[in-house]
C-alpha positions in Angstrom: -22.7 -14.3 -16.7 -23.8 -13.5 -13.2 -25.3 -10.1 -13.2 -24.1 -9.2 -9.7 -20.4 -9.2 -10.6 -19.3 -5.6 -9.9 -15.8 -4.6 -10.9 -13.9 -2.1 -8.8 -13.0 1.1 -10.6 -9.3 0.1 -11.0 -10.4 -3.3 -12.3 -12.6 -1.9 -14.9 -10.0 0.6 -16.1 -7.2 -2.0 -16.3 -9.4 -4.6 -18.1 -10.3 -2.0 -20.7 -6.6 -1.0 -21.0 -5.6 -4.7 -21.4 -8.3 -5.3 -24.0 -7.1 -2.3 -26.1 -3.5 -3.3 -25.8 -4.2 -6.9 -27.0 -6.4 -5.6 -29.8 -3.4 -3.5 -30.9 -1.1 -6.4 -30.8 -3.5 -8.6 -32.8 -3.0 -6.2 -35.7 0.7 -6.8 -35.8 2.6 -9.7 -37.5 3.9 -12.6 -35.6 3.4 -13.8 -32.0 3.3 -11.2 -29.3 3.9 -11.2 -25.5 1.9 -9.1 -23.1 2.4 -8.9 -19.3 -0.5 -8.3 -17.0 1.0 -7.4 -13.6 -1.4 -7.2 -10.6 -0.8 -7.5 -6.9 -2.0 -10.5 -4.8 -5.5 -9.9 -3.8 -6.4 -7.5 -6.6 -8.7 -10.0 -8.3 -6.4 -11.2 -11.2 -8.6 -14.1 -12.3 -11.7 -11.9 -12.4 -10.0 -9.2 -14.3 -8.6 -11.7 -16.9 -12.0 -13.3 -17.2 -13.6 -10.0 -17.8 -10.9 -9.1 -20.3 -11.6 -12.3 -22.3 -15.3 -11.6 -22.2 -14.9 -8.2 -23.7 -12.3 -9.4 -26.2 -14.8 -11.9 -27.7 -17.8 -9.7 -27.6 -19.2 -9.8 -31.1 -20.5 -6.2 -30.8 -16.9 -5.0 -30.5 -15.3 -7.2 -33.1 -15.8 -5.6 -36.4 -12.8 -7.6 -37.7 -14.7 -10.9 -37.3 -11.8 -12.5 -35.4 -12.6 -15.6 -33.5 -10.6 -17.0 -30.5 -9.7 -20.1 -28.7 -7.8 -20.0 -25.3 -5.3 -22.1 -23.5 -4.9 -21.4 -19.8 -1.8 -22.9 -18.1 -1.3 -22.7 -14.3 1.1 -24.2 -11.8 0.1 -26.8 -9.2 -3.7 -26.9 -8.8 -4.3 -23.3 -9.8 -5.9 -24.3 -13.2 -8.7 -26.0 -11.2 -9.2 -23.0 -9.1 -9.2 -20.6 -12.1 -11.6 -22.8 -13.9 -14.1 -22.9 -11.0 -13.8 -19.1 -10.5 -14.5 -18.4 -14.2 -17.4 -20.8 -14.4 -18.9 -19.2 -11.4 -18.5 -15.6 -12.5 -18.8 -15.9 -16.3 -21.4 -18.6 -16.7 -22.4 -19.4 -20.3 -19.8 -16.9 -21.7 -17.2 -19.6 -22.5 -16.9 -23.3 -22.7 -14.5 -24.5 -20.0 -12.6 -27.7 -20.6 -9.8 -30.0 -19.4 -7.7 -31.9 -21.9 -9.9 -34.9 -21.8 -13.1 -32.8 -22.4 -12.0 -31.6 -25.9 -14.1 -32.8 -28.8 -12.7 -33.7 -32.2 -9.1 -32.8 -31.2 -9.8 -29.1 -31.4 -10.3 -26.1 -29.1 -13.7 -24.6 -30.0 -14.7 -21.0 -30.5 -14.6 -19.2 -27.1 -13.5 -22.4 -25.5 -10.8 -22.3 -22.7 -8.5 -25.3 -22.3 -7.1 -25.5 -18.8 -3.8 -27.3 -18.4 -1.5 -28.0 -15.5 2.0 -26.8 -16.2 3.8 -29.6 -14.4 1.8 -32.3 -16.2 2.7 -31.0 -19.7 6.1 -32.6 -19.4 5.7 -35.1 -16.7 6.8 -38.8 -17.0 3.6 -39.8 -18.8 3.7 -36.8 -21.2 -0.1 -37.2 -21.6 -0.5 -33.8 -23.3 2.2 -34.1 -25.9 2.7 -37.8 -26.7 1.2 -39.3 -29.8 -1.6 -41.9 -29.3 -3.9 -43.9 -31.5 -6.4 -41.1 -31.6 -3.9 -38.4 -32.5 -4.9 -36.5 -29.4 -1.9 -34.4 -28.4 -1.3 -30.8 -27.8 0.5 -30.1 -31.0 -2.3 -31.6 -33.1 -5.0 -29.9 -31.2 -3.3 -26.5 -31.6 -2.8 -27.1 -35.3 -6.4 -28.1 -35.8 -7.6 -25.0 -34.0 -5.5 -22.7 -36.1 -6.6 -24.5 -39.3 -10.2 -23.7 -38.3 -9.3 -20.0 -38.5 -9.2 -19.1 -34.9 -6.5 -17.0 -33.1 -5.1 -18.8 -30.0 -4.5 -16.8 -26.9 -2.2 -18.4 -24.3 -2.7 -17.3 -20.7 0.1 -18.3 -18.3 -1.1 -17.7 -14.8 1.4 -17.0 -12.0 4.0 -16.9 -14.8 6.9 -16.2 -12.4 6.6 -19.8 -11.2 7.2 -21.3 -14.7 10.6 -22.3 -15.8 12.5 -20.5 -18.6 14.3 -23.7 -19.4 14.0 -25.8 -22.6 10.7 -27.5 -21.7 8.9 -24.2 -21.0 10.4 -22.7 -24.2 9.3 -25.8 -26.2 5.7 -25.4 -24.8 5.5 -21.8 -26.0 7.0 -22.8 -29.3 4.7 -25.7 -29.8 1.6 -23.6 -29.1 3.0 -20.5 -30.9 0.0 -18.5 -29.8 -0.9 -15.2 -31.5 -0.9 -13.6 -28.0 0.8 -14.9 -24.9 -0.6 -13.2 -21.8 1.6 -13.7 -18.7 -0.2 -13.0 -15.5 1.7 -12.4 -12.3 2.2 -10.2 -9.2 5.9 -10.3 -9.8 6.5 -11.0 -13.5 9.8 -11.8 -15.0 10.2 -9.3 -17.8 11.7 -10.4 -21.1 11.1 -7.4 -23.3 7.4 -7.8 -23.6 5.4 -6.2 -26.4 2.9 -4.9 -23.9 2.8 -4.4 -20.2 -0.4 -3.5 -18.2 0.1 -2.9 -14.5 -2.4 -2.7 -11.7 -0.9 -0.4 -9.1 -0.7 -1.6 -5.5 -2.0 1.8 -4.2 -5.2 1.5 -6.2 -6.0 -2.0 -4.8 -5.4 -0.8 -1.2 -7.5 2.4 -1.8 -10.4 0.4 -3.0 -10.4 -1.6 0.3 -9.6 -4.9 -1.5 -6.6 -5.7 0.6 -5.1 -4.8 3.9 -3.3 -1.5 4.4 -0.2 -3.1 5.9 1.4 -6.1 7.5 2.5 -5.7 11.1 5.2 -8.0 12.3 5.2 -8.9 16.0 3.3 -5.9 17.2 3.3 -5.3 20.9 5.4 -8.5 21.3 7.3 -7.2 24.3 4.2 -7.3 26.5 4.2 -11.1 26.4 6.3 -12.4 29.3 9.0 -15.0 28.7 8.6 -17.0 31.9 10.6 -19.9 30.5 8.4 -20.3 27.4 9.9 -21.3 24.1 9.9 -18.7 21.4 7.5 -20.9 19.5 5.0 -20.7 22.4 5.4 -17.0 22.7 4.7 -16.5 19.0 1.6 -18.7 19.2 0.4 -16.9 22.4 0.8 -13.5 20.8 -1.1 -14.6 17.7 -4.0 -16.2 19.5 -4.4 -13.0 21.6 -4.4 -10.9 18.5 -7.1 -13.2 17.0 -9.3 -12.6 20.1 -8.7 -8.9 19.8 -9.7 -8.9 16.1 -12.8 -11.0 16.8 -14.0 -8.4 19.4 -13.3 -5.6 16.9 -15.3 -7.3 14.2 -18.3 -7.7 16.6 -18.0 -4.0 17.6 -18.2 -3.2 13.9 -21.4 -5.2 13.6 -19.7 -7.9 11.5 -19.9 -11.6 12.1 -16.4 -12.3 10.6 -14.5 -15.0 12.5 -10.8 -14.2 11.8 -8.6 -17.1 11.0 -5.1 -17.7 12.3 -2.8 -19.6 10.0 0.2 -21.5 11.5 2.7 -22.6 8.9 4.9 -25.5 9.8 8.5 -25.2 8.8 9.6 -26.6 5.4 12.2 -29.1 6.5 13.9 -30.4 3.4 16.3 -33.0 4.8 14.0 -36.0 4.7 13.6 -36.1 8.4 9.8 -36.3 8.6 9.9 -36.9 12.4 10.9 -33.3 12.9 7.8 -32.1 11.0 5.7 -34.3 13.3 7.5 -32.9 16.4 6.6 -29.4 15.5 3.0 -30.3 14.8 2.7 -32.1 18.1 4.2 -29.1 19.9 1.8 -26.7 18.3 -1.2 -29.0 19.1 -0.1 -29.2 22.8 0.3 -25.5 23.2 -3.1 -24.7 21.6 -4.9 -27.4 23.7 -3.2 -26.7 27.0 -3.6 -22.9 27.0 -6.7 -22.3 24.8 -8.5 -25.6 24.4 -8.2 -25.2 20.7 -8.3 -28.8 19.3 -9.5 -30.8 16.3 -12.2 -32.4 18.4 -13.7 -29.1 19.2 -13.6 -28.1 15.6 -11.6 -24.9 16.5 -8.5 -26.2 14.8 -8.1 -27.7 11.3 -5.0 -29.4 9.7 -4.1 -29.2 6.1 -1.1 -31.4 5.4 -0.3 -33.8 2.6 -0.9 -36.9 4.8 -3.2 -35.3 7.4 -6.3 -33.4 6.3 -9.0 -33.0 8.9 -12.7 -33.2 7.9 -13.5 -29.7 9.1 -11.6 -28.2 6.1 -14.9 -28.1 4.3 -16.2 -24.5 4.0 -13.3 -23.2 6.1 -13.2 -20.2 3.7 -16.7 -19.1 4.8 -16.7 -15.9 6.9 -18.5 -17.4 9.9 -16.9 -20.8 9.9 -16.1 -21.9 13.4 -12.4 -23.0 12.8 -10.1 -20.5 14.5 -6.7 -22.0 13.7 -5.5 -23.7 10.5 -2.2 -25.6 10.6 -0.6 -26.1 7.2 2.6 -26.3 5.1 3.4 -25.1 1.7 0.4 -26.5 -0.1 -1.9 -23.7 1.0 0.4 -20.9 0.0 -0.6 -20.3 -3.6 -4.1 -19.6 -5.0 -6.1 -20.4 -1.8 -8.7 -17.7 -1.3 -9.9 -17.2 2.3 -10.5 -13.5 3.0 -11.1 -14.1 6.8 -7.5 -15.3 7.1 -5.7 -12.4 8.8 -2.9 -13.7 11.1 0.1 -15.8 10.0 2.6 -17.6 12.3 5.9 -18.6 10.8 8.6 -20.5 12.8 12.3 -20.0 12.7 13.1 -23.6 11.6 12.4 -22.7 8.0 15.4 -23.7 5.9 15.8 -20.6 3.9 15.2 -18.0 6.6 13.4 -16.0 4.0 10.1 -14.4 4.7 7.7 -15.9 2.2 5.7 -13.1 0.5 3.8 -15.8 -1.3 2.4 -17.1 2.0 1.7 -13.6 3.3 -0.5 -13.1 0.3 -3.0 -15.4 1.8 -3.8 -13.0 4.6 -4.0 -9.8 2.6 -7.6 -9.8 1.4 -10.2 -7.7 3.2 -13.1 -10.0 4.2 -15.8 -7.5 3.4 -13.9 -5.6 0.6 -13.7 -2.4 2.5 -11.6 -0.8 5.2 -13.0 -0.1 8.7 -13.1 3.4 10.2 -13.5 2.8 13.9 -11.3 -0.2 14.5 -8.4 0.4 12.1 -6.5 -2.6 13.4 -8.9 -4.6 11.2 -7.2 -3.1 8.2 -3.9 -4.8 8.9 -2.6 -8.3 8.4 -0.5 -9.7 11.2 2.6 -11.9 11.2 4.1 -13.4 14.3 7.4 -15.1 14.0 10.6 -16.0 15.8 12.6 -15.2 12.7 14.9 -12.2 13.4 14.3 -9.0 11.5 17.7 -9.3 9.9 16.7 -12.7 8.5 13.6 -11.4 6.9 14.2 -10.7 3.3 11.6 -8.6 1.4 11.5 -9.3 -2.2 10.9 -5.8 -3.7 10.3 -2.2 -3.1 6.6 -2.6 -2.8 7.1 -5.2 -0.1 9.4 -2.8 1.8 6.7 -0.2 1.8 4.0 -2.7 2.7 5.5 -4.3 5.8 5.4 -2.6 9.2 8.6 -3.6 10.9 8.8 -0.8 13.5 6.5 0.7 16.0 6.7 3.9 18.0 5.1 3.6 21.4 3.7 6.3 23.6 5.9 7.1 26.7 3.4 6.5 29.5 6.0 7.5 32.1 5.5 11.1 31.1 2.0 10.9 29.5 -1.4 11.3 31.2 -4.7 11.3 29.3 -5.6 14.6 27.8 -9.2 13.6 26.7 -9.4 16.4 24.1 -12.5 16.6 22.0 -11.6 15.9 18.4 -13.5 15.4 15.1 -13.1 13.0 12.2 -14.9 13.0 8.8 -16.0 9.5 7.9 -14.7 9.0 4.4 -17.1 8.9 1.4 -16.1 7.9 -2.1 -15.2 11.4 -3.2 -13.5 12.2 -6.4 -9.9 11.0 -5.8 -8.1 12.1 -8.9 -7.2 15.4 -10.4 -8.6 16.3 -13.8 -7.6 18.7 -16.6 -9.2 21.5 -14.6 -6.3 21.5 -12.2 -3.9 23.2 -14.6 -6.1 26.3 -15.0 -6.6 26.6 -11.2 -2.8 26.3 -10.7 -2.1 28.9 -13.3 -4.6 31.4 -11.8 -3.2 31.0 -8.3 0.4 31.2 -9.5 -0.3 34.5 -11.3 -2.2 35.9 -8.4 0.7 35.1 -6.0 3.3 36.3 -8.5 5.1 33.0 -8.3 7.2 33.8 -11.4 9.1 36.6 -9.7 9.6 34.7 -6.4 11.6 31.9 -8.0 15.4 31.8 -8.1 16.3 30.7 -11.7 20.1 31.2 -11.4 21.1 28.1 -9.5 21.2 25.3 -12.0 23.0 22.5 -10.1 21.4 20.2 -7.5 24.1 19.0 -5.0 23.9 15.6 -3.3 25.9 13.3 -1.1 26.8 9.8 -2.0 28.1 7.0 0.3 31.4 5.7 -0.9 33.9 3.1 0.4 31.2 1.1 2.2 32.5 -1.6 4.5 30.9 -4.5 6.3 33.1 -6.1 8.9 30.9 -9.0 10.0 28.1 -9.9 7.6 26.3 -11.8 10.3 26.1 -8.8 12.7 25.5 -5.9 10.3 24.1 -2.8 12.1 25.7 0.0 10.3 27.8 0.2 7.2 31.1 2.1 7.6 31.4 4.7 4.8 32.7 8.0 3.7 30.8 10.8 1.9 31.3 12.2 -1.5 29.6 15.3 -2.8 28.5 15.3 -6.4 26.0 17.1 -8.7 23.0 15.1 -9.9 23.0 14.2 -13.6 19.9 14.8 -15.6 18.6 11.3 -15.2 18.5 11.7 -11.4 17.0 15.1 -11.8 14.2 13.5 -13.7 13.7 10.9 -10.9 13.6 13.6 -8.2 11.2 15.6 -10.3 8.9 12.6 -10.7 9.0 12.0 -7.0 8.2 15.6 -6.3 5.2 15.5 -8.6 4.0 12.3 -7.0 4.4 13.8 -3.5 2.5 16.9 -4.6 -0.7 15.0 -5.3 -1.8 15.4 -1.7 -5.0 13.5 -0.9 -5.5 12.6 -4.5 -4.5 9.2 -5.9 -0.8 9.6 -6.9 -0.7 7.4 -10.0 -3.8 9.0 -11.4 -2.9 12.6 -10.5 0.9 13.1 -10.8 0.6 13.6 -14.6 -1.9 16.4 -13.9 0.7 18.0 -11.6 3.3 17.7 -14.3 1.0 19.2 -16.9 0.3 22.2 -14.6 4.0 22.8 -13.9 4.9 22.4 -17.6 2.2 24.9 -18.6 3.4 27.4 -16.0 7.1 27.2 -16.9 6.6 27.3 -20.6 4.0 30.1 -20.7 5.0 32.2 -17.7 8.7 31.5 -17.4 9.7 31.0 -21.1 11.2 27.5 -20.8 11.0 24.8 -23.5 8.4 22.2 -23.2 9.4 19.7 -20.5 12.8 21.2 -20.3 15.0 19.5 -17.5 16.2 23.0 -16.7 13.0 24.0 -15.1 13.0 20.8 -13.1 16.2 22.1 -11.5 14.5 25.4 -10.8 11.7 23.6 -8.9 14.0 21.4 -7.0 16.2 24.3 -5.9 16.0 24.4 -2.1 15.1 28.1 -2.5 12.1 27.3 -4.7 10.7 24.0 -3.8 8.7 25.3 -0.8 7.2 28.1 -2.8 6.1 25.8 -5.6 4.7 23.3 -3.1 2.6 26.1 -1.4 1.0 27.1 -4.7 0.3 23.5 -5.6 -1.3 23.0 -2.1 -3.5 26.0 -2.6 -4.5 24.8 -6.1 -5.5 21.4 -4.7 -7.7 23.0 -2.0 -9.3 25.2 -4.7 -9.8 22.1 -6.8 -11.5 20.2 -4.0 -13.9 23.1 -3.4 -14.8 23.8 -7.1 -14.5 20.4 -8.8 -14.5 17.5 -6.2 -17.5 16.1 -4.5 -19.0 18.4 -1.8 -17.7 17.9 1.7 -21.2 18.2 3.1 -21.7 14.5 2.1 -19.3 13.4 4.8 -20.5 12.5 8.2 -18.7 14.1 11.2 -17.7 11.9 14.0 -17.1 13.4 17.5 -14.3 11.7 19.4 -12.4 12.0 22.7 -8.8 12.0 21.7 -5.5 11.0 23.3 -2.1 10.5 21.9 -2.1 7.0 20.2 -0.5 4.2 22.2 1.2 2.8 19.2 1.9 4.1 15.7 3.3 1.7 13.1 5.8 2.7 10.3 7.1 1.0 7.2 10.8 0.8 6.3 10.7 4.2 4.6 10.7 5.8 8.1 13.8 6.0 10.2 14.2 6.7 13.9 15.3 10.3 14.6 17.0 11.4 17.8 14.3 13.5 19.7 14.6 13.6 23.4 11.1 14.9 24.2 8.9 13.2 21.7 6.1 11.3 23.5 6.3 8.6 20.8 9.4 6.5 21.4 11.3 6.3 19.1 10.3 9.2 16.9 10.1 8.1 13.3 10.4 10.5 10.4 10.0 9.7 6.7 13.5 9.4 5.3 14.1 10.5 1.7 16.4 8.0 -0.1 17.8 8.0 -3.6 20.3 10.8 -2.7 17.6 13.4 -2.0 18.8 14.2 1.4 19.9 17.7 0.5 16.5 18.6 -0.9 14.7 17.7 2.3 17.4 17.8 5.0 17.7 14.0 5.2 14.7 13.6 7.5 11.5 14.8 5.9 8.8 16.6 7.8 6.0 18.3 6.0 8.1 21.4 5.8 11.5 22.8 6.8 9.7 25.1 9.4 8.4 21.9 11.1 11.9 20.5 11.3 13.1 23.7 12.9 10.2 23.7 15.4 10.9 20.2 16.5 14.5 21.2 17.3 13.1 24.1 19.3 10.7 22.0 21.3 13.3 19.4 22.0 15.6 22.0 23.6 12.8 24.0 25.4 13.2 23.7 29.2 9.5 24.1 30.0 8.4 21.3 27.6 7.6 17.9 29.2 6.7 16.2 25.9 5.6 17.0 22.3 3.6 15.0 19.8 3.8 15.5 16.0 0.3 15.1 14.7 -0.7 13.3 11.5 -3.4 13.9 8.9 -6.7 12.5 8.0 -6.8 9.4 10.1 -9.1 8.7 13.0 -6.3 8.4 15.5 -5.0 11.9 14.9 -6.2 15.1 16.5 -8.4 17.6 14.7 -10.4 20.7 15.6 -13.5 21.8 13.7 -13.4 25.0 11.6 -15.4 26.6 8.8 -13.3 27.4 5.7 -13.7 30.6 3.7 -16.3 29.0 1.5 -18.5 28.1 4.5 -17.8 24.4 4.5 -17.2 22.4 7.7 -13.6 21.1 7.8 -11.1 19.4 10.1 -7.9 21.2 11.1 -5.1 18.7 12.0 -2.9 20.9 14.2 0.8 20.1 13.7 1.9 19.8 17.3 0.4 18.9 20.7 2.8 20.0 23.5 2.5 19.5 27.2 4.6 21.6 29.6 5.9 20.5 32.9 3.3 22.7 34.8 0.5 20.7 33.1 -0.4 23.3 30.4 -1.2 21.9 27.0 -0.4 23.8 23.8 -1.8 23.3 20.4 0.6 24.8 17.8 0.5 24.8 14.0 3.6 26.0 12.3 3.4 28.3 9.2 5.7 30.5 7.2 5.2 32.9 4.4 2.2 32.2 2.2 0.9 29.4 4.4 0.8 31.9 7.3 -1.1 34.4 5.1 -3.7 31.8 4.2 -4.3 30.4 7.7 -7.1 32.8 8.8 -10.0 30.3 8.9 -7.9 27.5 10.5 -6.4 29.9 13.1 -9.8 31.3 14.1 -11.3 27.8 14.4 -8.4 26.8 16.6 -8.8 30.0 18.7 -12.5 29.2 19.2 -11.8 25.6 20.2 -9.2 26.7 22.8 -11.5 29.3 24.3 -14.4 26.7 24.5 -12.2 24.2 26.2 -10.8 26.7 28.6 -14.3 27.6 29.7 -14.7 23.9 30.5 -11.6 23.9 32.7 -8.9 22.7 30.3 -5.5 24.4 30.6 -5.2 24.9 26.9 -3.2 27.4 24.9 -1.9 27.8 21.4 -2.4 29.1 17.9 -0.5 29.6 14.6 3.3 29.7 15.2 5.9 31.4 12.9 9.7 31.9 13.0 10.6 35.6 13.1 14.0 37.2 13.7 15.4 34.1 15.3 12.5 33.7 17.7 9.1 31.9 17.6 5.9 33.9 17.8 2.2 32.8 17.9 -1.2 34.3 17.2 -4.2 33.2 19.2 -6.5 36.1 18.4 -10.2 35.7 17.7 -9.7 37.6 14.5 -6.5 36.4 12.7 -4.2 38.5 10.6 -0.7 38.1 9.2 1.5 40.9 8.0 5.2 40.0 8.0 6.1 43.7 8.4 3.8 44.2 11.4 3.7 41.5 14.0 2.4 43.6 16.9 -0.5 41.2 17.4 1.8 38.2 17.5 2.9 37.1 21.0 6.4 35.7 21.8 6.4 32.0 22.4 8.7 31.4 25.3 9.0 27.8 26.3 12.5 28.1 27.7 
């Protein structure tokens, strides 16, 4: 094996989990089915190869079991898989095609690669009898007679048919373990299911953070152009922009633009040629991108240009690749980053399979300075309502809406800001978190602050939905019915709350630690039964959810300080900040009516699954933020306001030193400009969060004073609601006593 193969952490963990599950299934009677679900770009083939390597490792096989493998893939994937495994696991296995088998048997640690379509093609070469007795059934039987367990790997299993032929193949082989590998598996009550979570793959920098569809498309003038020409123009300009960004990052990546010709299934080949000719004319006339200059390559069944060789290389000179369906599955070219799809496609369905080809990160990490490099881009003249996304992950992944800065009212602020370049800190909560949470909960007397009397969670349900014209659906007419959530929904809401409460830590690794901490608190301190749904309702009670969230947030901060890697390892970057020109959102965000938001439209994360009553329909970080937005939107002196984000380089942060003496970044909630030119930096707090804001508040006060001395018209501080009004504290020494607000000024923006 090549010694330089380094698995990502999620890969190593899932390989080990898969090995343990298969070993468990091997001890059971009969044939067993195991599903290995992993997103496109996560390295499925490498993970399966490493799993097989560990499975056959004699040092770990006290049972003496021996194995032979059959690897079946669709189209030409079995060739690609074979090459990948030979390259990365050299001398670990014997790799064979059907004709390579010796003595009509699959040897020990030998992998037989088969093409799914050819198993039952017209020649039936794998299953027919011949004079040498070389057919799949005989080979399988001989292998079993030799005492070896057969493991059947079905790659991209969602592409295989569940009809009689496919069923017969499985029955003929009757493998001890069938491992189905897919990003979107078809479940049939498997005996085991190992899943690589999408978030993990993104966090490790293996794939892009999102897909942007037609970003900044309106800036391209029509001027009599066809929509096809507009799409190509926008895509080529984006490729130029990305090329410049890679160079600025010190990288020599040459980003590749893919243009997918429509799949016209009516036998009219001339239409295919017309589209290709049109694409070639546009690229040549406007950009001098041609086959002759080697800046364009073509990959069609009857037209393959010579410059396809080495097109996957990061620095290859080809800028545009024109193709059809053949490229869509299994092709690995990490520099491919932009995809063009035309409206003429028969199904009008956005092909996730094709998008998968532009999802890999070319250098297997995300970029800090030019975050646009962390996106994949799709340009299409297919309407948004014609784009069908296959699953919930896809809905989260695709950016289909942008908020743009309103430059009619905005002028550059040029505020100094800081950003911590990310290091690979500890990203998951451990068992230490429960103790930290219990200590803080006791200190803050959380037990006596919770309302335990209200036991029902009320929700609203849409009923009597009606669509008048299915071709022009904008809104669904409906009525509202109030109902109380059953326990099953309460469990779902509770799980979502625990996931949302993981903060900066990896949700799928850390939400169980959140649950464990809450379970311990409610059983030991509150007297509930272990994992009693009744205490879920206590937490989700609108009177309580904010209080529990505050304690969890404080526990996470304490955990970072005492358990996680020291912040001093992070490098501080000093920036000049302005409100971002564009912020992209996925479909979990919905436009909210806000008149004075500088970002148009203003998008807020919308809680679905009937959780509206818990978070007021539109979800800010807290209820007090929602109230403050309403105040700013009505305030007469306000020209515009900006709701700041967290952690990213394009959001605004001031430096401060926390109570443990560590340098930190304070992402102030709101940046507000008044009509007289004054700029206010305001961070909303309430209750416990106001009590614990001392270090952030004093850091903000120092920042404002320093900038005033440099001529900035800057004001602000910590803002709280009090007796129907808003007050703020901008003192050098911060203090909060809800019973004594004499040091808090009235915020009058009306």
